[in-house]
N, C-alpha and C positions, 0 to 999 in steps of 0.2 A: 339364931339366924344372923345376928349382927356379927358374930365371930366368923361365920362362914362367908359373909359378904366381905368383911375386911380381908380375909385370907385370899379370896378370889381376886380382889383388886390388887393386893400386895404382891402376890406370887404369879398372877397371870396377866391381868389387864395392864398394869403399869410397865412390867418388862416388855410386853407385846408392843405397847405404844412407843416405848423408848427405842425398840428395834425397828419398827416399821415407819414411824413418823418422827420428823423433827418438827416441833411445834413452837411457833413464835406468837405469843399472845400479847397484844397491845392493850394497855390500860387495865391490866389485871387487878389493879387496886380498886377498881369499880365493882368487882364481884362482891355480892353481899355475903357476909360471913355468918349471919344469923337470919332467920326468917321471922315473919312470913315474907316471901319474895318469890318472883317468877323470873326464870331465865328463859327468854324467848329467842330462839335461834333458827336460822335457815336450815334446811334439811336435805342433804344429798347422799347420806351414807349411814349404815348401821353404826359406824364408828363415832358419829356425832354424839350420841348419848354417852358412850364410854369415855370419850374425851372430856365432856363437860363434867361428868361425875368425878373423873380423876383429878380435876382441879381442886378438889376439896380434901382436907385431911381425913384419914381413915376413921377417926373418932366422930366425924360429922356426917359420914356417908348415909347413915340410917335416916337422916333428916333431909337428904337430897333425893327427890322422888320424881322420876320421869312420868309424864302422862302419855299413855299409849293406847291405841285402839284395841279394845277388848277382843274383837273378832280375829285380829291378826295373831295375838299371842296366846290365846286361851283355847285354841283348837286341840293342840297336842298336850297331853297331861304332863309330860316332862318339861316341855317349854313353858307351860303355864306355871308349874311349880318354881322353875328357875326365875321366870319373870317376876312373880309375886314375892318370892322369898329372898332371892339374891339381888336382883335388880331393884326390887321394892317398888315396882311400877304402880301407878294408879290407873286401872283400866277404865277406859271411856267407851261407852256404848255408842256406836254410830246411829243405831236406831233404838233409842230407849223405849222401855215399855210404857204404855199410857199410865199416867199418874205417878210415875217414878222420876223424881227430879234428877236429871242426868249429871248435874254438877255438885250434888250435895256432898259426896265423899271428898271431892276435890276442895270444896270450900272448907270442909272440916279439917283437911290436912293443912290448909293455910291458917286456919284458926289455931291449930296446934303448934304453929311456928315452923312448919316445914318450908324448904326451898324447892319449888317445883321447876321441872324442865318441860317446856312446851315448844312445839314446832308449829307455828301459826300457818305454815303452808299446808299442813296436813301430812300427806304421804311424801315419801322421798321423791325429789324431782330429778331431772337430767343432771349429769355431772357438771358442777360449777355454774349452774344457771338458777337464778332465783325464780320461784313460782309466785303466783298471786296469793296473797294472804287470805285466809278464810276467817269469817267473822266470829268463830267460836271463842277466841280469846277476848273479844270485846264483851261478850256475855259474862265471862268470868270476871273481867275487870269491873264491869258494872255491879256485880254482886259483891266484889271486894274492892271498893273504889280507892282505899288508902294503901293498898298493897302495891309496892313498886314493881314494875316490870323492867327488866334489864335486857335490852336488845343486844344480841351477839351475832356477829357475822363471821361465818367459818368459810375458809377457802382451802381447797386441796384434798379434803377427805373424799370428795366425789371422784377424785382420780385414784386415790389409794384403795377404795372399796366402793365402787359405784353400785347403784341399784341393779339387781340381777346377778351380781358376782358374789362369790363366797371365798375367793382366794385373794387376800390383800397383797398389794405390791408396795414397796417402799416409796414414800413420797413425802415432800415437805408440806406442812400445813400451817396456815396462818389464821389468826383470830383477832377480832376487834370487839372490845366491850364498850358499850355506850353508857351514858348517864341514865339513871332511872326515869321511867315514864309512868305516869299514873292516869287514871280515868279522866277523860277530857269532857265529861258532861253529857255526851251522847255517843252512840256506837259509831256513827259515820265519822265523827271528828276524831274519835280514838283510833279508828283504823287508818285514817289519813295520816295521823301523827306517827303511828307505828311504821307505816310504809315509808314515810319521809326519813325516819331514823335508819331503816335498813338501806335505803338508797344512799344516804350520806355515808354510812359505814362502807358500803360497796365502793363508793367513789373514793374514799380514803385509801382503800386497798390498791387502787390504780389498775393498770392493765395487767392481764394475765401473762405471766412470763413464760409459760410453757407452750403457748399457742404459736 
């Protein structure tokens, strides 16, 4: 499966992104090269995950794991196989069964040294608009308080492939990578700190040039 994943990204994802997107990533040196770590990004497009994974060498892809809602990807058998084996997602149940720790497998992935991709907003929002952060990431940070969370602000992908569309259009994308953030001692303080980081990255990006 690692070979299939590498072939998919080498022959399909990377050429596709090169043709459809021009990507300018600021502060790329802040990306963690080893885990455990969490990449926390805003979410406007299906391209978000592909872009973030493509930032890593093929040899490391099996340790870069997106966290995604189980009910969205696991309904169709083919999509479920692709999501689990090629994208290597960690499925997250929106309504976990009683007595079943919903984050146990995610904590195990961090303990194994993986780099996780999380979208704290939850589902994809309107193109190029940030949505309110959900507190799920604070629960994970509380369970793994020493694991660094790297906020990443993406802009442009919501125009290239917005929610509800399946045909991408060429568009230039920008990204900003922040310094690591760790658990702040309580959930509310952690969420405030994470929101402040995203607001600062958005401000660093300046005005939208296409409006």
